[in-house]
Backbone as CSV, one residue per row, in Angstrom:
resi,resn,N_x,N_y,N_z,CA_x,CA_y,CA_z,C_x,C_y,C_z
1,MET,-13.374,-19.418,0.956,-12.110,-18.727,1.179,-12.044,-17.450,0.333
2,ALA,-10.916,-16.798,0.387,-10.657,-15.599,-0.405,-11.614,-14.460,-0.052
3,LEU,-11.900,-13.587,-1.004,-12.735,-12.418,-0.740,-14.107,-12.861,-0.254
4,THR,-14.483,-12.376,0.912,-15.677,-12.860,1.605,-16.523,-11.665,2.051
5,PRO,-17.840,-11.739,1.952,-18.669,-10.639,2.450,-18.451,-10.410,3.948
6,THR,-18.340,-9.180,4.327,-18.134,-8.843,5.737,-19.242,-9.416,6.605
7,ARG,-20.448,-9.409,6.096,-21.585,-9.920,6.869,-21.342,-11.350,7.346
8,GLU,-20.744,-12.171,6.508,-20.488,-13.565,6.892,-19.539,-13.636,8.092
9,LEU,-18.485,-12.836,8.063,-17.516,-12.851,9.158,-18.123,-12.293,10.436
10,MET,-18.892,-11.219,10.308,-19.503,-10.595,11.488,-20.578,-11.486,12.087
11,ASP,-21.396,-12.095,11.254,-22.447,-12.989,11.759,-21.843,-14.178,12.499
12,ALA,-20.756,-14.727,11.945,-20.122,-15.889,12.567,-19.523,-15.516,13.920
13,ALA,-18.832,-14.377,13.991,-18.223,-13.957,15.252,-19.284,-13.617,16.286
14,ALA,-20.342,-12.933,15.876,-21.407,-12.563,16.810,-22.103,-13.810,17.362
15,ALA,-22.330,-14.792,16.502,-22.990,-16.016,16.935,-22.122,-16.806,17.909
16,ALA,-20.802,-16.755,17.704,-19.882,-17.506,18.552,-19.484,-16.735,19.812
17,GLY,-19.793,-15.440,19.851,-19.389,-14.620,20.985,-17.900,-14.327,21.010
18,THR,-17.272,-14.374,19.842,-15.840,-14.109,19.740,-15.607,-12.749,19.086
19,GLY,-14.342,-12.350,18.983,-13.998,-11.088,18.352,-13.493,-11.304,16.945
20,GLN,-13.833,-10.362,16.058,-13.348,-10.398,14.680,-12.372,-9.248,14.476
21,GLY,-11.126,-9.573,14.169,-10.118,-8.546,13.948,-10.345,-7.800,12.643
22,ALA,-10.231,-6.465,12.718,-10.346,-5.590,11.551,-9.160,-4.647,11.586
23,PHE,-8.233,-4.804,10.640,-6.946,-4.142,10.698,-6.767,-3.190,9.517
24,ASN,-6.176,-2.041,9.779,-6.119,-0.989,8.773,-4.979,-1.136,7.777
25,VAL,-5.325,-0.923,6.528,-4.378,-0.882,5.417,-3.720,0.498,5.395
26,ILE,-2.406,0.521,5.192,-1.692,1.773,4.981,-1.187,1.843,3.545
27,HIS,-0.628,0.733,3.080,-0.104,0.611,1.720,-0.061,-0.881,1.383
28,LEU,0.412,-1.214,0.200,0.348,-2.603,-0.258,1.101,-3.554,0.665
29,GLU,2.235,-3.098,1.217,3.009,-3.976,2.094,2.230,-4.359,3.346
30,THR,1.398,-3.452,3.852,0.585,-3.831,5.010,-0.531,-4.778,4.588
31,VAL,-1.085,-4.589,3.416,-2.089,-5.537,2.914,-1.508,-6.946,2.903
32,GLU,-0.308,-7.069,2.340,0.329,-8.381,2.230,0.617,-8.975,3.605
33,ALA,1.061,-8.134,4.541,1.357,-8.619,5.893,0.089,-9.039,6.624
34,LEU,-0.983,-8.287,6.464,-2.228,-8.615,7.147,-2.797,-9.932,6.628
35,VAL,-2.737,-10.132,5.334,-3.220,-11.398,4.767,-2.323,-12.549,5.211
36,ALA,-1.009,-12.337,5.187,-0.083,-13.395,5.613,-0.288,-13.758,7.078
37,GLY,-0.555,-12.757,7.924,-0.818,-13.030,9.330,-2.088,-13.823,9.531
38,ALA,-3.129,-13.474,8.768,-4.388,-14.223,8.858,-4.186,-15.662,8.397
39,GLU,-3.410,-15.838,7.339,-3.145,-17.194,6.845,-2.329,-17.998,7.862
40,ALA,-1.373,-17.332,8.524,-0.576,-18.020,9.542,-1.451,-18.475,10.707
41,ALA,-2.447,-17.656,11.051,-3.359,-18.001,12.145,-4.455,-18.950,11.698
42,GLY,-4.692,-19.019,10.394,-5.797,-19.831,9.880,-7.149,-19.238,10.228
43,LEU,-7.200,-17.899,10.279,-8.420,-17.205,10.707,-8.777,-16.088,9.734
44,PRO,-10.052,-15.717,9.678,-10.460,-14.619,8.796,-10.010,-13.270,9.317
45,VAL,-9.933,-12.306,8.408,-9.559,-10.942,8.780,-10.351,-9.960,7.928
46,ILE,-10.598,-8.791,8.490,-11.203,-7.686,7.749,-10.104,-6.663,7.479
47,LEU,-9.879,-6.337,6.205,-8.916,-5.317,5.817,-9.654,-3.996,5.664
48,GLN,-9.200,-2.979,6.375,-9.895,-1.696,6.403,-9.085,-0.611,5.689
49,ILE,-9.739,0.089,4.801,-9.135,1.241,4.126,-9.867,2.478,4.609
50,SER,-9.153,3.385,5.234,-9.782,4.583,5.783,-9.858,5.692,4.731
51,GLU,-10.660,6.698,5.029,-10.727,7.872,4.166,-9.354,8.534,4.079
52,ASN,-8.623,8.578,5.192,-7.282,9.154,5.185,-6.322,8.345,4.316
53,CYS,-6.459,7.024,4.344,-5.623,6.176,3.501,-5.901,6.447,2.025
54,ALA,-7.174,6.573,1.671,-7.536,6.874,0.280,-6.937,8.206,-0.160
55,LYS,-6.980,9.198,0.710,-6.399,10.506,0.380,-4.892,10.387,0.163
56,PHE,-4.219,9.603,1.017,-2.776,9.426,0.900,-2.401,8.855,-0.468
57,HIS,-3.223,7.934,-0.971,-2.939,7.276,-2.239,-3.528,8.020,-3.441
58,GLY,-4.041,9.226,-3.221,-4.555,10.032,-4.318,-5.936,9.628,-4.779
59,GLY,-6.630,8.840,-3.985,-7.963,8.377,-4.330,-8.157,6.959,-3.847
60,LEU,-9.411,6.540,-3.771,-9.719,5.227,-3.230,-9.386,4.096,-4.183
61,GLU,-9.609,4.284,-5.465,-9.554,3.160,-6.402,-8.211,2.429,-6.436
62,PRO,-7.057,3.107,-6.517,-5.804,2.350,-6.618,-5.558,1.416,-5.443
63,VAL,-5.674,1.927,-4.223,-5.418,1.083,-3.053,-6.536,0.055,-2.870
64,ALA,-7.743,0.408,-3.255,-8.861,-0.527,-3.131,-8.695,-1.718,-4.065
65,LEU,-8.328,-1.472,-5.313,-8.197,-2.568,-6.269,-7.068,-3.515,-5.864
66,ALA,-5.971,-2.961,-5.339,-4.869,-3.805,-4.873,-5.300,-4.650,-3.682
67,THR,-6.040,-4.049,-2.764,-6.495,-4.770,-1.570,-7.494,-5.857,-1.932
68,LEU,-8.424,-5.550,-2.811,-9.399,-6.552,-3.253,-8.714,-7.713,-3.970
69,ALA,-7.681,-7.402,-4.763,-6.955,-8.456,-5.469,-6.240,-9.375,-4.483
70,ALA,-5.620,-8.786,-3.460,-4.936,-9.593,-2.443,-5.921,-10.462,-1.678
71,ALA,-7.100,-9.921,-1.393,-8.127,-10.687,-0.685,-8.582,-11.885,-1.507
72,ARG,-8.721,-11.689,-2.807,-9.184,-12.784,-3.669,-8.175,-13.939,-3.714
73,LYS,-6.905,-13.644,-3.526,-5.852,-14.671,-3.592,-5.612,-15.360,-2.251
74,ALA,-6.198,-14.853,-1.184,-5.918,-15.372,0.154,-6.466,-16.785,0.328
75,SER,-5.838,-17.530,1.243,-6.285,-18.894,1.527,-7.238,-18.942,2.722
76,VAL,-7.505,-17.800,3.318,-8.483,-17.681,4.405,-9.504,-16.619,4.010
77,PRO,-10.669,-16.580,4.665,-11.651,-15.548,4.327,-11.136,-14.150,4.661
78,VAL,-11.214,-13.265,3.687,-10.785,-11.877,3.863,-11.884,-10.960,3.353
79,ALA,-12.324,-10.039,4.208,-13.308,-9.037,3.820,-12.611,-7.693,3.664
80,VAL,-13.170,-6.832,2.825,-12.611,-5.497,2.613,-13.658,-4.460,3.003
81,HIS,-13.222,-3.501,3.819,-14.121,-2.572,4.509,-13.604,-1.148,4.365
82,LEU,-14.501,-0.206,4.170,-14.149,1.219,4.177,-14.321,1.748,5.592
83,ASP,-13.263,2.313,6.157,-13.264,2.734,7.550,-13.351,4.255,7.665
84,HIS,-14.182,4.728,8.572,-14.276,6.146,8.921,-14.434,7.063,7.718
85,ALA,-15.431,6.799,6.903,-15.717,7.693,5.783,-16.714,8.758,6.219
86,GLU,-16.292,9.999,6.206,-17.202,11.108,6.471,-17.788,11.660,5.176
87,ASP,-17.217,11.270,4.058,-17.646,11.705,2.734,-18.625,10.682,2.172
88,GLU,-19.867,11.092,1.979,-20.888,10.173,1.475,-20.536,9.648,0.084
89,ALA,-19.927,10.486,-0.738,-19.556,10.057,-2.088,-18.498,8.958,-2.039
90,LEU,-17.571,9.063,-1.100,-16.551,8.033,-0.941,-17.188,6.718,-0.502
91,ALA,-18.154,6.792,0.399,-18.851,5.591,0.847,-19.556,4.904,-0.322
92,ARG,-20.211,5.672,-1.159,-20.884,5.100,-2.322,-19.874,4.495,-3.299
93,GLN,-18.720,5.154,-3.455,-17.695,4.625,-4.354,-17.189,3.268,-3.873
94,ALA,-16.989,3.132,-2.560,-16.530,1.857,-2.011,-17.545,0.752,-2.287
95,VAL,-18.817,1.061,-2.131,-19.869,0.094,-2.450,-19.750,-0.339,-3.905
96,ASP,-19.593,0.629,-4.798,-19.542,0.346,-6.228,-18.282,-0.419,-6.631
97,LEU,-17.202,-0.261,-5.863,-15.956,-0.960,-6.166,-15.969,-2.419,-5.709
98,GLY,-16.949,-2.793,-4.893,-17.051,-4.175,-4.461,-16.641,-4.449,-3.037
99,PHE,-16.559,-3.410,-2.198,-16.270,-3.618,-0.784,-17.398,-4.422,-0.142
100,GLY,-17.021,-5.244,0.854,-18.036,-6.016,1.563,-18.778,-5.210,2.601
101,SER,-18.184,-4.082,2.997,-18.822,-3.248,4.015,-18.224,-1.854,3.979
102,ILE,-18.965,-0.916,4.546,-18.496,0.460,4.684,-18.832,0.935,6.086
103,MET,-18.017,1.850,6.586,-18.319,2.514,7.849,-18.521,3.988,7.536
104,TYR,-19.782,4.419,7.618,-20.065,5.837,7.433,-20.039,6.503,8.799
105,ASP,-19.203,7.519,8.934,-18.997,8.189,10.209,-19.658,9.569,10.202
106,GLY,-20.858,9.613,10.759,-21.562,10.886,10.895,-21.554,11.395,12.319
107,ALA,-20.629,10.868,13.133,-20.615,11.203,14.562,-20.257,12.660,14.831
108,HIS,-19.699,13.347,13.804,-19.381,14.761,13.984,-20.624,15.637,13.858
109,PHE,-21.733,15.054,13.368,-22.988,15.786,13.258,-23.754,15.751,14.580
110,GLU,-24.709,16.656,14.705,-25.699,16.527,15.767,-26.538,15.281,15.481
111,TYR,-27.187,14.761,16.512,-27.853,13.463,16.418,-28.789,13.356,15.214
112,GLU,-29.697,14.299,15.039,-30.696,14.187,13.971,-30.048,14.199,12.594
113,GLN,-29.007,15.028,12.419,-28.319,15.072,11.134,-27.532,13.789,10.893
114,ASN,-26.979,13.229,11.958,-26.279,11.946,11.852,-27.244,10.855,11.392
115,VAL,-28.420,10.819,11.986,-29.440,9.835,11.600,-29.796,9.982,10.126
116,GLU,-30.066,11.205,9.700,-30.488,11.444,8.321,-29.410,11.022,7.321
117,ALA,-28.165,11.441,7.563,-27.079,11.129,6.641,-26.775,9.639,6.640
118,THR,-26.749,9.024,7.813,-26.430,7.601,7.908,-27.513,6.752,7.243
119,ALA,-28.767,7.108,7.440,-29.865,6.358,6.818,-29.773,6.416,5.298
120,CYS,-29.367,7.561,4.772,-29.232,7.721,3.322,-28.133,6.799,2.778
121,VAL,-26.985,6.782,3.446,-25.883,5.922,3.014,-26.260,4.451,3.197
122,ALA,-26.945,4.131,4.293,-27.352,2.751,4.546,-28.291,2.242,3.450
123,LYS,-29.186,3.085,3.006,-30.112,2.691,1.939,-29.347,2.335,0.669
124,TYR,-28.370,3.162,0.321,-27.567,2.910,-0.882,-26.808,1.588,-0.750
125,ALA,-26.210,1.366,0.433,-25.444,0.147,0.651,-26.333,-1.088,0.619
126,HIS,-27.447,-1.037,1.314,-28.319,-2.207,1.410,-28.945,-2.579,0.075
127,GLU,-29.223,-1.602,-0.750,-29.782,-1.884,-2.074,-28.797,-2.685,-2.932
128,ARG,-27.527,-2.642,-2.545,-26.473,-3.337,-3.294,-25.851,-4.470,-2.485
129,GLY,-26.515,-4.851,-1.401,-26.085,-5.997,-0.619,-24.847,-5.782,0.231
130,VAL,-24.563,-4.530,0.586,-23.352,-4.212,1.327,-23.678,-3.890,2.786
131,TYR,-22.891,-4.418,3.673,-23.017,-4.262,5.135,-22.550,-2.868,5.523
132,ILE,-23.242,-2.238,6.487,-22.852,-0.888,6.876,-22.726,-0.749,8.391
133,GLU,-21.652,-0.089,8.780,-21.358,0.244,10.175,-21.483,1.754,10.334
134,ALA,-21.918,2.191,11.499,-21.978,3.622,11.789,-21.406,3.861,13.180
135,GLU,-21.354,5.125,13.589,-20.791,5.462,14.893,-21.727,6.407,15.643
136,LEU,-21.859,6.146,16.940,-22.662,7.024,17.790,-21.939,7.211,19.115
137,GLY,-21.686,8.458,19.457,-20.905,8.749,20.652,-19.475,8.898,20.218
138,LYS,-18.952,10.101,20.201,-17.663,10.381,19.592,-16.528,9.604,20.238
139,VAL,-15.814,8.829,19.406,-14.597,8.159,19.861,-13.459,9.148,19.668
140,GLY,-12.784,9.501,20.746,-11.758,10.536,20.672,-10.480,10.048,20.038
141,GLY,-9.504,10.950,19.978,-8.162,10.539,19.649,-7.606,10.981,18.326
142,LYS,-8.415,11.510,17.412,-7.845,11.969,16.161,-6.849,13.099,16.414
143,ASP,-7.069,13.878,17.474,-6.145,14.945,17.834,-5.369,14.604,19.101
144,GLY,-5.428,13.324,19.513,-4.708,12.892,20.700,-5.521,13.005,21.973
145,ALA,-6.710,13.567,21.920,-7.543,13.721,23.109,-8.218,12.405,23.437
146,HIS,-8.151,12.005,24.703,-8.767,10.751,25.106,-10.254,10.907,25.365
147,ALA,-10.701,12.129,25.532,-12.123,12.416,25.712,-12.769,11.556,26.783
148,PRO,-12.274,11.585,28.028,-12.868,10.758,29.078,-14.307,11.159,29.364
149,GLY,-15.123,10.183,29.667,-16.504,10.470,30.039,-17.458,10.538,28.869
150,VAL,-16.951,10.495,27.634,-17.829,10.519,26.465,-18.202,9.080,26.126
151,LEU,-19.418,8.707,26.473,-19.871,7.335,26.294,-21.177,7.308,25.505
152,THR,-21.364,6.255,24.715,-22.608,6.083,23.969,-23.724,5.668,24.915
153,ASP,-24.878,6.313,24.776,-26.042,6.010,25.600,-26.803,4.822,24.986
154,PRO,-27.096,3.765,25.745,-27.761,2.580,25.182,-29.129,2.871,24.569
155,ALA,-29.935,3.682,25.226,-31.270,3.976,24.692,-31.170,4.752,23.387
156,GLU,-30.264,5.722,23.354,-30.073,6.502,22.133,-29.523,5.608,21.017
157,ALA,-28.634,4.694,21.377,-28.071,3.777,20.391,-29.152,2.897,19.774
158,ALA,-30.059,2.396,20.593,-31.145,1.559,20.085,-32.037,2.344,19.131
159,ALA,-32.325,3.586,19.483,-33.141,4.431,18.619,-32.415,4.732,17.306
160,PHE,-31.113,4.956,17.397,-30.301,5.264,16.214,-30.285,4.086,15.238
161,VAL,-30.076,2.891,15.758,-30.046,1.705,14.904,-31.406,1.484,14.240
162,ALA,-32.468,1.671,14.999,-33.808,1.501,14.447,-34.095,2.523,13.349
163,ALA,-33.603,3.753,13.531,-33.887,4.826,12.579,-33.039,4.743,11.322
164,THR,-31.852,4.169,11.426,-30.937,4.147,10.285,-30.861,2.801,9.585
165,GLY,-31.143,1.732,10.309,-31.053,0.402,9.736,-29.637,-0.117,9.563
166,VAL,-28.676,0.439,10.297,-27.294,-0.009,10.148,-27.122,-1.433,10.684
167,ASP,-26.070,-2.095,10.218,-25.828,-3.500,10.556,-24.896,-3.682,11.744
168,ALA,-24.099,-2.665,12.072,-23.174,-2.723,13.201,-22.964,-1.301,13.695
169,LEU,-22.613,-1.174,14.969,-22.477,0.163,15.543,-21.169,0.291,16.316
170,ALA,-20.380,1.283,15.921,-19.186,1.645,16.679,-19.617,2.551,17.824
171,VAL,-19.168,2.216,19.033,-19.629,2.929,20.222,-18.444,3.481,21.010
172,ALA,-18.706,4.551,21.745,-17.701,5.170,22.607,-17.815,4.559,23.996
173,VAL,-16.774,3.833,24.398,-16.796,3.153,25.693,-15.487,3.345,26.463
174,GLY,-14.693,4.349,26.041,-13.467,4.646,26.771,-12.184,4.521,25.981
175,SER,-12.265,4.032,24.748,-11.051,3.930,23.925,-10.878,5.214,23.125
176,SER,-9.702,5.338,22.498,-9.360,6.553,21.772,-8.448,6.201,20.611
177,HIS,-8.626,6.879,19.499,-7.794,6.599,18.327,-6.355,7.051,18.524
178,ALA,-5.460,6.393,17.785,-4.060,6.809,17.630,-3.243,6.771,18.916
179,MET,-3.664,5.977,19.885,-2.874,5.860,21.115,-1.665,4.956,20.876
180,THR,-0.512,5.358,21.397,0.702,4.555,21.269,1.021,3.788,22.548
181,GLU,0.288,4.054,23.613,0.402,3.285,24.849,-0.923,2.590,25.118
182,ARG,-0.868,1.360,25.600,-2.090,0.560,25.788,-2.622,0.782,27.203
183,SER,-3.102,2.007,27.458,-3.484,2.413,28.807,-4.951,2.797,28.949
184,ALA,-5.733,2.661,27.884,-7.144,3.034,27.953,-7.912,2.060,28.841
185,ALA,-8.866,2.588,29.595,-9.715,1.760,30.457,-11.117,1.737,29.882
186,LEU,-11.548,0.584,29.424,-12.878,0.466,28.835,-13.938,0.341,29.925
187,ASN,-15.115,0.872,29.637,-16.239,0.776,30.554,-17.018,-0.502,30.207
188,LEU,-16.686,-1.580,30.894,-17.271,-2.885,30.580,-18.766,-2.931,30.882
189,GLU,-19.187,-2.218,31.912,-20.615,-2.166,32.226,-21.383,-1.500,31.094
190,ARG,-20.808,-0.446,30.505,-21.495,0.218,29.393,-21.529,-0.698,28.167
191,ILE,-20.470,-1.442,27.921,-20.481,-2.394,26.804,-21.604,-3.415,26.988
192,ALA,-21.728,-3.958,28.180,-22.780,-4.945,28.451,-24.165,-4.337,28.277
193,ALA,-24.321,-3.090,28.712,-25.620,-2.412,28.578,-25.955,-2.173,27.107
194,LEU,-24.961,-1.792,26.324,-25.173,-1.582,24.892,-25.506,-2.899,24.196
195,LYS,-24.806,-3.956,24.577,-25.076,-5.277,24.009,-26.512,-5.706,24.285
196,ALA,-26.986,-5.442,25.498,-28.349,-5.826,25.874,-29.392,-4.992,25.141
197,ALA,-29.035,-3.749,24.810,-30.001,-2.834,24.200,-30.099,-2.986,22.688
198,LEU,-29.087,-3.586,22.057,-29.021,-3.616,20.598,-29.092,-5.031,20.046
199,ASP,-29.556,-5.135,18.811,-29.580,-6.430,18.149,-28.597,-6.462,16.980
200,VAL,-27.624,-5.535,16.981,-26.564,-5.524,15.975,-25.217,-5.606,16.694
201,PRO,-24.177,-6.117,16.026,-22.862,-6.228,16.666,-22.269,-4.869,17.038
202,LEU,-21.495,-4.866,18.115,-20.789,-3.670,18.565,-19.373,-3.671,18.010
203,VAL,-18.866,-2.464,17.743,-17.530,-2.306,17.172,-16.686,-1.450,18.102
204,LEU,-15.465,-1.917,18.379,-14.543,-1.180,19.231,-13.501,-0.488,18.369
205,HIS,-13.573,0.840,18.300,-12.545,1.623,17.629,-11.497,2.024,18.663
206,GLY,-10.308,2.367,18.184,-9.265,2.795,19.101,-8.701,1.677,19.941
207,SER,-8.688,0.461,19.427,-8.246,-0.689,20.222,-6.741,-0.717,20.455
208,SER,-5.970,0.071,19.697,-4.525,0.093,19.896,-4.146,0.549,21.297
209,GLY,-5.004,1.353,21.916,-4.724,1.853,23.255,-5.249,0.982,24.367
210,VAL,-5.719,-0.219,24.021,-6.351,-1.110,25.002,-5.493,-2.359,25.175
211,SER,-5.285,-2.786,26.405,-4.478,-3.974,26.682,-5.180,-5.238,26.198
212,ASP,-4.392,-6.301,26.034,-4.964,-7.594,25.651,-6.076,-8.013,26.610
213,ALA,-5.797,-7.919,27.899,-6.773,-8.365,28.900,-8.058,-7.561,28.816
214,ASN,-7.931,-6.252,28.572,-9.120,-5.403,28.495,-9.915,-5.680,27.220
215,ILE,-9.214,-5.980,26.133,-9.913,-6.345,24.895,-10.672,-7.657,25.084
216,VAL,-10.026,-8.633,25.691,-10.700,-9.907,25.966,-11.933,-9.686,26.826
217,ALA,-11.803,-8.840,27.849,-12.952,-8.552,28.709,-14.052,-7.852,27.924
218,ALA,-13.674,-6.977,26.989,-14.660,-6.272,26.174,-15.408,-7.240,25.259
219,ILE,-14.693,-8.195,24.680,-15.343,-9.193,23.833,-16.315,-10.031,24.661
220,THR,-15.887,-10.422,25.841,-16.755,-11.191,26.732,-17.995,-10.392,27.112
221,ALA,-17.829,-9.061,27.259,-18.952,-8.200,27.627,-19.886,-7.917,26.463
222,GLY,-19.415,-8.135,25.216,-20.332,-7.943,24.094,-19.767,-7.333,22.832
223,MET,-18.474,-6.999,22.791,-17.882,-6.449,21.580,-17.659,-7.552,20.545
224,THR,-17.807,-7.201,19.267,-17.582,-8.180,18.204,-16.429,-7.768,17.301
225,LYS,-16.511,-6.637,16.672,-15.473,-6.203,15.715,-14.443,-5.353,16.461
226,ILE,-13.168,-5.747,16.338,-12.095,-5.077,17.053,-11.156,-4.432,16.033
227,ASN,-11.175,-3.106,15.969,-10.356,-2.365,15.012,-8.977,-2.070,15.594
228,VAL,-7.932,-2.350,14.826,-6.570,-2.059,15.271,-5.792,-1.439,14.110
229,SER,-5.115,-0.330,14.388,-4.272,0.296,13.368,-2.928,0.718,13.952
230,THR,-2.925,1.708,14.845,-1.682,2.280,15.355,-0.759,1.222,15.961
231,HIS,-1.308,0.320,16.749,-0.508,-0.735,17.385,0.243,-1.551,16.336
232,LEU,-0.428,-1.914,15.270,0.211,-2.708,14.224,1.198,-1.873,13.414
233,ASN,0.875,-0.605,13.198,1.805,0.269,12.483,3.152,0.323,13.194
234,GLY,3.121,0.260,14.518,4.356,0.293,15.289,5.266,-0.875,14.969
235,PHE,4.697,-2.063,14.778,5.505,-3.236,14.446,6.155,-3.066,13.074
236,PHE,5.400,-2.565,12.120,5.936,-2.346,10.776,7.070,-1.322,10.831
237,THR,6.828,-0.208,11.504,7.821,0.866,11.559,9.091,0.424,12.279
238,ARG,8.930,-0.322,13.365,10.122,-0.812,14.067,10.927,-1.770,13.197
239,GLY,10.236,-2.583,12.401,10.938,-3.479,11.490,11.750,-2.712,10.463
240,VAL,11.164,-1.662,9.923,11.882,-0.818,8.959,13.071,-0.142,9.628
241,ARG,12.843,0.427,10.804,13.905,1.159,11.504,15.077,0.240,11.853
242,GLU,14.769,-0.953,12.323,15.832,-1.880,12.685,16.650,-2.292,11.458
243,TYR,15.972,-2.479,10.336,16.705,-2.847,9.117,17.605,-1.711,8.669
244,LEU,17.091,-0.483,8.692,17.890,0.663,8.262,19.067,0.908,9.204
245,ASP,18.851,0.701,10.501,19.946,0.851,11.461,21.055,-0.160,11.185
246,ALA,20.644,-1.374,10.818,21.628,-2.431,10.574,22.247,-2.357,9.178
247,ASN,21.550,-1.666,8.259,22.009,-1.596,6.866,21.931,-0.148,6.368
248,PRO,22.769,0.727,6.887,22.652,2.159,6.570,22.916,2.501,5.108
249,ALA,23.576,1.618,4.362,23.893,1.922,2.966,22.811,1.463,1.994
250,VAL,21.752,0.813,2.491,20.727,0.277,1.600,20.025,1.389,0.835
251,VAL,19.741,1.140,-0.445,18.989,2.103,-1.257,17.748,1.477,-1.887
252,ASP,17.666,0.158,-1.883,16.511,-0.550,-2.441,15.404,-0.575,-1.391
253,SER,14.336,0.179,-1.631,13.277,0.302,-0.625,12.570,-1.016,-0.366
254,ARG,12.657,-1.954,-1.296,12.028,-3.253,-1.065,12.663,-3.978,0.114
255,LYS,13.927,-3.722,0.338,14.633,-4.387,1.440,14.033,-3.998,2.782
256,TYR,13.897,-2.690,3.036,13.401,-2.286,4.354,11.890,-2.374,4.468
257,LEU,11.182,-2.194,3.354,9.734,-2.406,3.414,9.418,-3.886,3.629
258,GLY,10.240,-4.744,3.050,10.068,-6.178,3.277,10.311,-6.551,4.726
259,ALA,11.282,-5.875,5.354,11.541,-6.127,6.778,10.365,-5.669,7.629
260,GLY,9.767,-4.531,7.281,8.586,-4.063,8.000,7.419,-5.003,7.840
261,ARG,7.235,-5.480,6.621,6.153,-6.436,6.341,6.328,-7.711,7.163
262,ALA,7.542,-8.236,7.186,7.801,-9.475,7.926,7.600,-9.289,9.427
263,ALA,7.944,-8.104,9.938,7.802,-7.847,11.371,6.348,-7.777,11.800
264,LEU,5.476,-7.445,10.881,4.059,-7.264,11.199,3.299,-8.590,11.283
265,VAL,3.702,-9.566,10.480,2.939,-10.808,10.332,2.666,-11.526,11.655
266,PRO,3.669,-11.763,12.515,3.388,-12.525,13.742,2.389,-11.840,14.672
267,GLU,2.425,-10.519,14.744,1.497,-9.826,15.637,0.076,-9.868,15.096
268,VAL,-0.077,-9.817,13.797,-1.401,-9.979,13.191,-1.980,-11.341,13.565
269,ALA,-1.181,-12.377,13.413,-1.635,-13.731,13.748,-1.984,-13.837,15.227
270,ARG,-1.142,-13.254,16.071,-1.372,-13.335,17.523,-2.679,-12.648,17.912
271,LEU,-2.922,-11.462,17.376,-4.142,-10.744,17.732,-5.388,-11.481,17.250
272,LEU,-5.348,-11.992,16.036,-6.508,-12.730,15.530,-6.807,-13.939,16.410
273,GLN,-5.769,-14.642,16.836,-5.967,-15.786,17.725,-6.499,-15.349,19.084
274,LEU,-5.989,-14.238,19.597,-6.466,-13.712,20.879,-7.952,-13.393,20.815
275,PHE,-8.375,-12.699,19.767,-9.781,-12.304,19.643,-10.680,-13.521,19.444
276,ALA,-10.209,-14.483,18.663,-11.034,-15.663,18.357,-11.214,-16.564,19.562
277,LEU,-10.240,-16.540,20.471,-10.287,-17.407,21.647,-10.672,-16.656,22.908
278,ALA,-11.075,-15.404,22.764,-11.263,-14.520,23.920,-12.146,-15.101,25.010
279,THR,-13.258,-15.674,24.631,-14.203,-16.163,25.639,-13.728,-17.435,26.319
280,ASP,-12.655,-18.055,25.767,-12.119,-19.274,26.374,-10.918,-19.003,27.281
281,LEU,-10.436,-17.738,27.291,-9.237,-17.419,28.035,-9.548,-16.998,29.461
282,SER,-8.673,-17.362,30.371,-8.754,-16.854,31.737,-8.118,-15.475,31.772
283,PRO,-8.369,-14.663,32.781,-7.740,-13.343,32.882,-6.215,-13.408,32.831
284,VAL,-5.622,-14.445,33.407,-4.171,-14.578,33.401,-3.667,-14.849,31.981
285,GLU,-4.346,-15.711,31.243,-3.937,-16.041,29.886,-4.063,-14.832,28.954
286,ALA,-5.040,-13.970,29.220,-5.286,-12.825,28.355,-4.382,-11.648,28.658
287,SER,-3.746,-11.638,29.814,-2.938,-10.472,30.220,-1.590,-10.456,29.533
């Protein structure tokens, strides 16, 4: 239980053909809600701290130490992961702080430069027993663009994994970051082709824009790690907004942040259960 190497959670999910939820940390209240949701479901969770989150908190260490401490106290397995790090120094810092995994994002580079940079970070991580994820094929959405038609090529992906030695690969299959509507259409045939071409788990970024049924279908087709951020942020924000609407005179921020935290817990539990049971669900049950 408690703080668990990411590799253990990923290996177990890949072997079972199920999905492993990986949810983004924004601040301490989301850390607490994500752990509480995992405990309510009785399932493991990966807590992700992004490069943007580290910048918001003035550096990685403060939010990282709080997240690691919460993971150690959890009654279910909790892994801590660095998400979307384009800064190699930040990736190395996460390794040194005790993260179970890092995601180095060199997808903004041309292919050869991405390989070179990712292999360098992977070497540093592996020498210290840390799991590493990378990305190939740009996943859109940081600027709201859905980037249709941008898909990861299976042959190129296989070559990339062989050249870099990464443990998991985030692929572009039709999802997009920061979507507030669940309208993305995943290319299930491409997911299956990537699964057949690779011997490492596949990672779905931008899952907030994907329906439950489509996520279940993606897991069945070969996805393992399912990243969710924006969708869950909406539950927290609505909880805060509803509390403030009902209590306009409140000045103690713990009151409304606590309401946001409480609103997030059930959806965390629901998603973890959905991903863990994905291969057992019928299309009707998953919709």
